N, C-alpha and C positions, 0 to 999 in steps of 0.2 A: 820565131817559131821554137817551141820548146822541144829539146832533146828528149827522145823516147826514153833514153836510159835514166834520165833524170826522174822521170815519172813512176819508173819501175819501183817496186817495193824493195827495201833494203834487205829483206830475208831472201828474196828472189835473186838479187844481185850475188849475193854471198852463197847462195844454194844451201842454205840453212833453214830450219824450220825454228817457228816461234819459241818452242819449248826447249831449245838448244841451250846449252849452258855458255857462260862466258868463255870458257877455254875453247870450246868448239867454234863460237864465233870468231875468236881471235885466229884460230888456226885456218879456217875458211877466209878470213880476211887477208892473212899473210900469203896463203896460195894464191888467191886471185891477184893481189897486188904484183907477186912474183912473175906469175903468168902474163899479165898485161904489160909489166914494165920490163921484161926480160930483153937481152942485147939480140936475140934473134927475131922477135916480133915487135912491130911499133905499137905504141899504147892504143888499145882499143877504146871505142866509145863505151862499150859497157863496163870498163873497169873505172871510168873516171869517176862516177859518185861513190865509190868504196870509201874514199877517205872520209866523205861525210856520213856514210853510213855506220862505219865501224863506233865512232864515239857516241852516236845516237843509240846504237844497240848496247855499248858497254858503259853504262853510267855507273860510277862507284857508288852513289848514294842508293839510287833505287833502280838496279838493272830490270827487274820484272816490269816495272811500270814504264821505264822508257821503251822497253821492247813492246807493250802492250799499245801504248800511245802511238808508236811507229807504224802500227799494223791496223790501227782502228779505221779510219776512213774507207780504204779500199775493202776491206774484209767486211766491215758493217755493210757496205753497199752489197757485196756479193751475198751475204746471208740473207739479208732483207729481200733481194730479189728471188733467191731460192726458196725463202718461206712463202713470198707470194704466189710463185709458181705451184707450190704445192697445196696451198688452200683453194677450197672450194670458190665459187663465183660469188654465192651468197656471202660467204664469211668475208671475202676479198671486199665485197660491197660495203659490208658492216665496217671493216676496217678502215677503208677510205673515208667513209662518213664519220668515223670516230676522229681520224686524222684531221678531216676538214674542221670538225668541231673545235677541235684543240686549237687550230690555227686561228679559228675565229675568236676564240677566248683570249689568245695571246694577242691578237691585234685590238680586240676592244679594250683589254687591259692596258695597251700601250696608248691608244687613244684617250682613254679616260686620264692616265698619268699626263698625258700631253695637256688635255683640258684644264686640269688641275693646276698644272704650272702656269698655264696662261691666265687663269683666274686669279692665282697669286701676284702675277707680275702685274695686272691690271688693278688690283687692289692697291698695290705698293705704289704705282703710277698716281693713281687718285689721292693716296694720302701724301706723297710727296708735292702734288700740285696744291692740296688743302694747306700744307705747311707753308709753300711758297706764298700763298695769298694771305694767311693769317699772320706770319712774321712782321711784314710791313706794319700792319695795324697795331700790332702789340709794341713794336719799337715807337711808333707814334704816340700811342698811350702812355709808354714809360717817359718819353721825352716831355709831353705834357705834363704828367705828374711831377717831374723835376722842376719845369718851369714854375709850377704852381708853388712847390716847396720853396724854390728859390725867391719867388715874389713874396712869399709869406713869411720868411725868415726875417728880411729886414722890416716888414711891418711890425712883426712880433718883437724886434729888437727895439723899435721906436717907442713902443708903448710901454715897455718894461723899464 
């Protein structure tokens, strides 16, 4: 069973907003860690994910991008739900129809790619089988030609 604190957003754990600066995130991280690991209180379950949340929120290369990717899935779902609730039933039906068409197009594209790959593999298999059938006949023909040359060489030497 998953720990509910691990499913919680890192911003919610640290009680900071997505627009907060690195200094604010670091300060909130230190305060939360000290509060959870002090000698008076045992380590609480809500503080355990903070060591994982601090580095993900404070990436030296791209802090803004790291923060946006950290909050995308839960936030996107919440925004989508609120947008759907705000739209009219007619518009909602049109949106669902559009999404269904997009899913169908994606599915058909994947199926056509699969069909194309299957067709290429079948062609390769047929070529391989043809080559396997042709090679022994070619070897036989070469061997026969060598025998004829070998037989013709002593006869030509005897005539000359």
